[in-house]
Steps between C-alpha positions, in 0.01 A plus 500: 500500500742268680850473357591131509861563397583685821283270713729206428801645678328565834335172593158654559636759743452786249220547246539751217224703332743640245360363175775480241698791646859442609589539869841650577757264654554719808127493579492121462789465742328730747181295477701185554644636825156598627354161401730315743409707806370277781217744576357476147153341515422392145625619163603850393269644233691705242318771308582600138664829605766309698848649532788513747416689816652596832437235766259299285407484134263769376188339354487210747246378754661330799298292751652445844374336816610584851731774376526809281793630293527880537731544201254321272252780570782752481516864595212647300238327713152526351621645170214481252254669270177697503287586198159657448291588197374857472207649313741677263561382145790570266312790344486674840880521516691793348736444209798568727507322837801694627286718728339196661839333555638817659200522733539137609873551560421806715236317705671160546861500630728255318840343572620558857265795547212530747206735547584822686178466702216250521333471158148643515314180427204616712400740224396229255172373641413175677794303361744764620344508848523122525862513384585761761359276772687196367822699482462627856424151631802355319739761638362463854608132497856564381637553851391149599711325235754308705744446213562876482667484842788323324545792259761754613342809346187568299317818395141430601383843384645449153335157481160661560565754225602228253142369492379607158844501333630298207860404570749414227618215279221337303222674695271708280174689457321467167196619312387223266234440238316171493355314200195730513713817518406563864762663721647305792732612779755234589796515737767279653662553840563338838585563864779751440782533755312347792453173309869497416589558866273218622626262232866562575446462875318168447770366266763566764286325763459201265877469457545507877225239538660259252834544674335417834371175348853406397413502130799614294443383141186702425539803273490800736244662265265208564513501878163449665317577823335204671139524611468521877804722547483861612681617185240325281211669681669840481559468126152377410345779709711766328461344155119511517525862614733585207268328252217716629725807469570411135131461417410832666794667327356396163148606600619847602701540179198399294296777662782749443528404133125530449514840663792598274285405203223725631746789533643446152156453339281754684227483236449124555299329773703193594389194692598133518315206347495177704715431806877542474711184472773515767731196514832419662757309296781479756363363824431220747160347576366206704294284262365147474601264219466123485348494847808671647532844654803653330692824492488610135766745386425665167826650384392693192169315466132591541224307672264363233227308681191420296320827431770717662603809305866581445737723301786390273691801365734499204792741461466878456441459127297181492152372585371420848215272604216494749437131565269266686647197674409143407603351835765255377589306817832363371615859446381586851230712332759746368608677182789720387545853634613648170713434196818429696846624414699325230819693575651677800480875546873529441481305175208715380703816562795357307292378209249779438509874427272799553395466136388143574294620797333769289418254222360234733285744698367691199149625568544480879535820705790404727861565591741413219828577677800296613335425834246266340717311252496198733119499474497490119227261375736251333678444834183307587351181360232503233179552699292315237719190541471531878119515480485204260704290742252556783174463309397223742560727801304815408237636265565839340225753571653826376802583285659834589750711307664790680495852356675662799760359740659656809810307615654509845 
């Protein structure tokens, strides 16, 4: 649902799918700066989970022509979600899920950690074999990424062992129940340290490029790379590689989590129902809109073309949604990537206590310590309000409620 109030202040350069929700002043100012960039090719589409971000506003879709803005994609290139329905139902789960959480945390490294050796994804049938081949092919192409020659030092071996790892921050692994009490596995992660390295290298190249053009009044966080330059080609090549890394990372983790479930529930035969939904929500793509070939940056947004499946998670104590896109062209066929933060991590830590975390995650098997206070559910927007604001962008197919959450 378009928000006409915010539309009025941007002269058609920004369109808001925020319903009646308020947008923070800092995010509006950030959108204003992006809207005046000379490489912008159309309007910015703002999703209902919008909030201030680094480089560009989280929950925005930015079309450019003849250039790309590395900081608008950011450092977690290809960050996104994967979810799959299993044959299990709520009655198949034990009363306490602590054993399952412990098994997942043993099998999937979190935070800065990596696997100690290649995860044995070959053991899990045809999907695992295909994943092993995809992983090997991906790693074999890493040495050809020209942008990495600008990086002083990088642990290639560690990068390989971070495939199938969660990371930190708001990344998570969850077991959820849908409206029919079927068990889903859902997780959120990206391209780990290699994506961060590529993103930072490209941002530095963009700043050098803008300086070479003699442009001084552009925000350094919004510097771009012009199409046709060597730096542009190097970034796009590496970015596509990192987006593939992120997707494979999620695929491998999904297999590891399913295997952890099999270990924790040895008396159950576990398989998946339907194909997994695997979608980026922090990425760059070449797409056609209005008869123009554009670079579309989704900064905290999901592709929602007509019939395309996507995932919109809530916070660690709220609902999540499996959705089907409606293909709304004015929104560049996009939707929100989640609930969106309503307060900073620092503010959440100042405002909430461990007792608040325990109360708001009651019934969820998860960490309830000081390290997750900044992920407390009320630090995020109301997911129901977010979904109502984008009713013309997506159709809800499944409503999920987590019963177990592993945080990075």
